[in-house]
N, C-alpha and C positions, 0 to 999 in steps of 0.2 A: 128758166135758169140752165138748167139740164134735169135728168133722169136718173133715178139709182135703183138699181134693181138688189135688192134683199133679201136672204136665205131667213127664215124665221127659228125654226130647232136650236139651239146652241150659240144662238146670233143674237136675238133680241131677249131670249127667254134661257135658262138653264134646264133644257128638258133632260137631258140623261141624268143631271144630280136629282131633278124632283121626282123621276120616277125610278131611278135605281132604288131608292128608300120604300116605294110601293113594291119593286117587286121582290127587294128583300122580304116585305112582310107577307108578300103570296107566294112567295118561295117555302119562308118559314110555318108561316100557320096557317095557308090553304092546302100546300101540297105535302108539309110536315116532311121535309128536307132540311139540308143545310148546304145548299152549292153556294158557291163563288159567285156573285152577279159580276157580270162583264158589263162595266157602265162604260165602256169604248162604243155604245152602239148609239141611236138615235134611242130607241126603246132599248133599255138595257134589260138583260133578261141573263139565265143560265144557258150556258151552251149545251148544259146538260139534259134540259127540257125537252119533252118531245114536242112534236107540231101541234098536237093537239093543246099541251099545256101552255105553248106562246101563243096559240089563235085564242085560248082562253083569257091570256092576260091582256092581249090586245082589244078583245071585242068587250070586256067586263072592267078594265081598268084605264089603259091608254085610250079609247074613244070617248070614254066617259069623262076622264077628270083632264084632257088636255085644254079644254076651257079653264082650269083653274093654275095652269104654270104661271108662277109670279114672272111677272115681265121686268127685267133688267133695268132699274130705273134711270139708269145714267142713258138707255137704249130712248126711253120715252121721250128722255129731254131733247136729246140731241136730232131724232128722226123729227121731235116736232119744233127745233129751230129749222132744220134743214128745209122743212114741209113750209115756215114762215119766210123763207128766203125764196123762195119760190120753185125749188127743186118739185119736180115729179117722182112721186114713191111708188115704188112697183116690189110686191112680193111674191118670191118664186120660191116654191116648195114644193117638194115629191110628197108632201102627205097626199092620202089617198090611194098613192102608186099600188099599194099590195091590196089585194082582195078584202081584207078583214081589217083595212086600215080608213075608217071613216071620218077620218078628223080634218080630212078637207072641207067639210061641210060646216064647220064652224070657223073656218079662218075667220073670216068675215065680222063674225060675234065676238072672237077672242080681240083682234083689234080694238075695234069698237068699245068693249071690256075696259079695256087698258088705254085709253083714248090715244090710240095710235093713229094717224094720218095715214091715206093712201089713194092713191089713183086707180089702181090696178091689181089683182091678185091673178096670180097662174100657182094652179096646183097641178098635181101627180107628172111633177118633171122632173124625168132621170137627167136630161140633157139640157141643164140651165141653159147653155150659152146660145142655144137656139134662139133662144128670146132677148139677146142681150146687145143686138145690132145696131139699136139706137139708143142705147144706153151708154152714160156718161162713165159711171163708177158701179162696182159690182162688189158685196157683202156678204161674205160665207164663212161658213167654219170648215168646210170640206176639204181636204188637198184636192181630192179629184175635181171636184168642181171649178176652185181656184183654178188650176192647172189647165183645164179645158177653156176656161174662159181667156185667157192667158194666149194658148196657141189659135185657138180659132176666133177670137175675137181682139177689135183695137180698145175695147172697155180698161179702165183702171182696177183693178183688182185690191181688193181689203179682203184679208185673213182675217177672222177671229180668232186669238190663239185659244186652245182648248190644250188637253192633255193628249191629244192625239197630235196637234201640231206645235206643241212647245219647240221641239228638235228640228222642226221642219224649216227651213229657208231657201227663199227664191228670190233674186234680184228684183225682178219684177212684179213681185207681189209687195203690197206694203202690210205688214202684219203687227196686230196689238191686240189688248186685252181690255180696253176702253174704248166708250164709245166719245170720249172729248178728243182721244187722238184721231178718231175717227173723221169727226166734225173737223177739224184744225187742218186735217189732208185735206179733204175736199175744199174748205173755203179760201187756203190759201193760193 
């Protein structure tokens, strides 16, 4: 049928939303501060946290709780439908790219826990476009990753709309906030 490359964070699950609340709790109840949490990062945080405070958050919260991020129910439904149609599913994530981020080690467990089918997983990838040469579709929430895919490959790019991307437009990128639209776009 074809091959679909899919990002994980804020694409099949709402990572920033999930960890934003945890970051607020950490900031107020552990650090005893009242910082504004920046939800525009995959790992939400205060821009005022020290490197040590951020490392502690990643090690003690992000690494341990990533397995519990709720999956987007529509992502689960439509990825399963695409797999049933015969599409090869590859997940590409930059999880594990930073020294204190060990969430790359649980990606397969996370997908299996949430009954998400896959054929391959690529972790620690800053330049996702490198892996897209034999893919038909690429689904991601990052403007940077989507633009690189459009500029450097022939893949059809689908962007998940988030707060960061809601005002972004590119005629070469199909943008949507739901997985039924993605499914319909792919099977048309």
